[in-house]
N, C-alpha and C positions, 0 to 999 in steps of 0.2 A: 368340522367336528360332527360325528354321527350322533343323532338324538332319536333314532327310530324307536327304541324301547321307551324313552320318555314320552314320545308322541303317542304311542300305544297306551301307555299308562294314563296319560291325560285324557285321551278319548274315553277310556273305560271309566275314569273318575267322573267325567261329566254325565255319565248315565245315572249316577247315584248320589253325587255331591253337587250342590248348587254351584254352577260355573266351573266345576271340577276342582275347586280349592276351598279351603276353610278360612281364608283371609284374602280379601280381594286383590291386593297388590301382587300376591303370589302368582296370579294368572298371567303376568308378563304382558298384559295388553298394552301398557303405555310404551313398551319397547318393541311392540309388534313381533313377538317371538313366542316360542313354546317354552314353558318352564321345565328345566331339568328336574326329574324326579330323583330325589336324593336317597341313596341306599345307606350311606354311612358317612361319618365325619371322624377325622383324626387330626388333632393338633390344629394346624392352619388350614387343612384341606377338607374338601367335600368330594365325595365320589358318587356319581349318579348311576342310574340303572343301566346305562350303556358302558359303564366303566371309565367314563371321562373324569379326570381329576382337576379340581379347581382350587386356586388360592382364594380363600373365603374372607371377604371384607364385610359380610353381613353378621356373622357370628351369632346366629339366632336372634338378630336384631339387638345385639348389644351385650347380653349377659356373660358370654363365654370369654372372660378376660384371660383365662388360662387355656383357651382353645377347646376344641372338641375332645371329649373323653379324657380329660385330665385324670391321671392315675389316682391321685389323692382323693379327688371328689368322687370319682367312679367307685373306688373301694369303699368309701364311707356310705354311699347310697346303697350299694349292694348289701353291706352289713346291716344297714337300717331296714332294707326291704325284707331281710330274713326274719326280722322281728315283727313285721307287719306293715302293710302299705298305708293304712289309715285307721284311726280308732274313733274319731268323733268325740274324743275325750282329751283332757289336758296332758301334756308331756313336758318334761324338763327341758327338752330341746327348744321349745318355744321361748321359755324364759331365758335360756342361754343366748339365743340369737337376738332377742329383744335387748338384752344387756349390751351386747356388742354394738348394735346400731345406736342405742341411746348414748353410749360412751363417745361416739364419734360426732353426732349431730347436736349442735347447740340449739336449745329451745325445745328439745324433745324429752319430756319426762315419762310419757306413757306411749305405748304403741299398740296397735291392733292388727294382727295378720289377717289377710284375705287371700283369695286365690288368683287375683289378676290386678293389673293397674287400673282397669276400668272400675272394678269394685272399690279400689282405694280412693280414687278421685270422687266417685259418686258418694261414698260414705263420708268423706271429708266435707263435702259441700253440705250434706244433710246436717252434719254436726255444726257447721258454721251457721247455717240458717237457724238452728235451734238456739245456739248461743247468743246470737244477735237479735232474734225475733224479727228478722227481715227476710224478704222473699227474693230480691234480685241478686244476680251474680254478674260479674264482669269476667269475660274471657277475651282472648286476643285472636285476631285473624291469623290463621295458619298454625295455631297451636292445637294439637290433638291431645285430648285427655280421656280417650276411650269412647265407647259407643253408647253410653247412657243417653237418654233422650235429651236432657237439657243441655248437653255439651256438643251435640251434633249440629253445630252452627259454624260455618267457615273453619273447618277443622284441619285443613292441610292434609298431608300424607296421601293416603289412598283416595280421600275425597277430592283432593286437588288433581290427582292422577286421572280420576274419572269425571272431573268437571262438575261435581255436585256440591253446591254451596251448603246444602243441608240434606237430610234424608227424608224421603217419603215415609209416611207412617209415624212421624213425630207430630203430635198435635200443636197447633199454634198456642193453645192455652198453656203449654209447658214452656215453649221457647220464648214466649213473651217476657219471661222473667230473666232471660239471658241477654245481656247487653254486650255488644262486641266492640272492643277498642282496637286501635292500630298498634301493633307491636313497636316498641321503642319510641312511642309518641305519647308523652304525658298529658298533653292537652286533650287528646281523645278520651283519656281516662277521666279527666275532670268533667268533660261533657257528659259522659255516661252517668257519673255521680249526680250531676245536676238534673239530668233527665229523670233519674230514679226518684229523686226527692219530689219532683213535680207530679209524677205519674204513678208512683207506687209508695211503698213504705220504707224505701231505702235499700242500699246495697249491703248484703250480708258478707260477701267475700269477693276477693279478686283471686282468680287462679291463673297461674302463668308457668310456662316452661322457662326457667331462667336461662337455660341453654336449650333453645328449641332445636329439636331434631326431626320434626315432622313436616317441615317445609324445606328440607335440607337443613344443614347445620347453620343456625342463625342465633348467635348468642345475644343476650340483652346487653345494651350499653350500660356501663356501671352507673353513670349519672341518672339514667332513666330508672334503673331498679332502685337506687337510693331514694329518688323522688317518689316512686311508687310506695316504698316502705313508709316514708314520712306521711304521705297523704292518707294511707290506710290507718295509721295510728291516730292522726288528727280527726278522722271521720268515724272512728270506731268500727272500721271494716277489717275483717280478718284477711290476712295475706296467706294464701296457700301456694307454696312452691311445689310444682309437679316435677319431682326428680325420678319419675318412673324410668326414664332413659339415662339421665345423667348421674343419678345417685350411685356412688362407688364406681362410676364409670369414667366421668370426666376427671375426677380425682378421688382420693379416698373419702373425702368429705363432700363430694359432689360439687355443687355450685358455690358452697360456702368458702372454699379456698379462693375462688376468683372474686367474690363479691362481699363476703362477710355479712350477708343478710341473714337475720334470724327470723324465720317465719312464725306465724301463729300455728300453722299446720303444714306438714310436709307429706308427700306421697311417694312411695317406692314401688318398684315393679320387679320383674323377673331377675334383675341383676342380683338382688339380695338372696336369691335361691340358686345361684350358680347355673341358671338356665332352666330349673324346674319351675312349674307353674306356681307363682306366688305374687303377692302384693302386700302392701302395708300402708297405714297412715298413722302419723304420730303428731304429738303436740304437748301442750302444757297440762299439768294436773288439773288446773282450773277448768279448761275446756273439756278434758276427757272425763270429768266427773259427771257429765251429762250422758255419757254413753252407757247403754244397757250392759250389764245388769245393775250398775250403780245408779244410772239415771234413766230417763224415759226415751232417749234416742235409740231406736232399735237397729241393730245390724247383726247378721248371723251368717254362718256358712259351714256346712258339714266338713268340707275339706280344708277349712282355714287352719293354718299352722300344721299341715300334715307332716309327718316325720321325715318323709323323703326330701321335701323341699327344705325343711329346717336343717337337716343334716348337711345337704349340699351347700346351703348358705353359710353355715358355721365354718365348714372347711375352707370355703373360698375367702371369707373375710379374715380368717386367721392366717391364711397364706399371704394375703395382701399385707397384713400387719407385720409379717415376718420379712417382707420384701419392700422396705421403705423407699428404695430407688426405682421401683418398677414403673411408676407413672412417668418419671423423667425419661426412662428408656422408651416407653410407648409413645410419649409425645415426640421424642426425637425422631422416631420412625415415621410418625404421622407427618411431621414437617418435611422429612426427606421425601416422602411420597408426594405431598402436595406441591412442594417446590419443584420437584422433578416434572410433574404434570404441567405446571405453569411454564416452565422453560420449554418443554416440548411444544405446547400450544403457541407460545409467543414466537417461536422460530417459524411457525407456519401461519402466522397472522390469524390465529383463532383466539377469540376472547374467552378467558377463563377466570373466574373468581374462586378463590379457595379460602378455607378457614380451618383452624385446628383449635380444639379445646381438650387438652390432655390426650387421652387415647381415642377421642372422637375427631373425625374429620369430615369435610364436605367440599364439594366443588360444583360450580354452576357454569354452564356455557352461557355467559351473560356479559354484556358490556358494562353493566352497572354493579357497584358494590351492593351486595344483598343485605339489607337491614330489616326487611319486613316481608310480609306475604306478597304485597304488590310488586316489589322488585324481584322477588323470587319467581313470580309468574311471567316476568319478562325474559326468562331463560329460554334458550333455544332447545326445546324438547326433542326436535327432530335430530339435531346434532347429538344430543345425549343418547338417543336411541341407537344411532349408528355406532357411536363409540362403545356403548354398552354391549351391543351384539358382537362387535369386533373383538372386544376384550373377552367376552364369554367364549367365543370360538378359539381363543388362544389360552383358555384355561384360567381366566380371572373372573371371579364372581363378585360384582358390585350389586348393590340393591337395584331392583328393576324399576326404579322411578327416579326422576330428577329431584324429587322432593323427599329424600331420605338421607340421613347421615350414614357414615361408614365407621368402621371400628377396627382398631389394631389389637392383636392379641399377643400374649407373652411368648408364644412359640415363633413369632416372626423375628426376622433379623435383617440386617442391611442387605445381605445377599438376596433374600426373597424380594425386598422392596425394589432393588435394582433390576431384578428379573421382570417385575411388573412394569417398571418404567421402560425397559427395552421393548416389551410387548406393546405398551402404549404408543411408543414411537412408531412401531410398525403399523399399528392401526390408524394413527393419524395420517401417515404417509399414504396408506391405502385409500382413506377417505378423500384426501386431497387429489390423489391421482385419478380418482373417479369423477373429479370435477364437482365435488360436493362441499 
């Protein structure tokens, strides 16, 4: 596949943009390749600056449930743009989208829109600390909650790709209040709580991706999440479910369909904006009474609730409500894909672990079932790199890291999935024939 124009674009970008990209994983370093520079997207497909066409399983990292340039969402955003890009003032669009989200998620009485998932998790933690009058927080190895200082500790995703357990530039005085537990291990949570009682003023909140997508797709075990909910209630700790990736993506009600957990706070990301820059955090009236302008917990943003994102989110959620069987169809396609990949690898004695949650999927070149960050890190990243590059050369665009989830969109069908599997079979044969 010819990538000369993308190579030229990347070299030019590196002259003016740090690393040539505005988010590290996009650099394709972990797969030892050059990132295609994308010119446009349509439905299931991406087209790069060389005219190459790819079946896209990244879907802007999750939010494009109806694919690129969905006509309904596109039309609504264009009409909204004609009335103004941003006002820095209230609009009824914000109220309408808030009502839609609150009607779906148990435990959410109030919501506040922001411009990114990072802002959502950062603000939810600030609110939890104010509500409990405690300083410490618990997060989990491999869960990524954005790049705010207190959360850049064993964060998975790009941090795993680049081998950095935390980020330079983050003071120890900040991260000392971040306690890290092992995913799907309730005893490690208990240990963190006891440590906090002895060394600080207690744990304010536990934040977790109930369906982790930033160490690859690794869902919580139901008994673990139920135990976590129980411990948080008994200890007066707020439970924050980070649904930035899984909210409205894994199912219409995100993780709640799979676990029935009602959190104290929940965070959302770009999925609720149909791919436009947006985030949100929500919770009970009691907790949100502390948030400015009613309370003293400050949070603000000029572009929060901007009309373009609100319009896109409203159309997408309403389309989902009008398509009650859509998640069943997307899940069936995800299972068809992962089962097919498993069969191909098994036929060639290649170890592969797969997982599906609704319209999300993941696969690891790993001999172990992946249940946490430690087992995810045992994956064969060299094999993933070879497979990724082979598939990219055949027009299939997976996330350029072993530690990311994949996504099915509504424009896909069995024919497209079978086409991907045929290409995967060819790639595996090529890898094996090269003695790798």
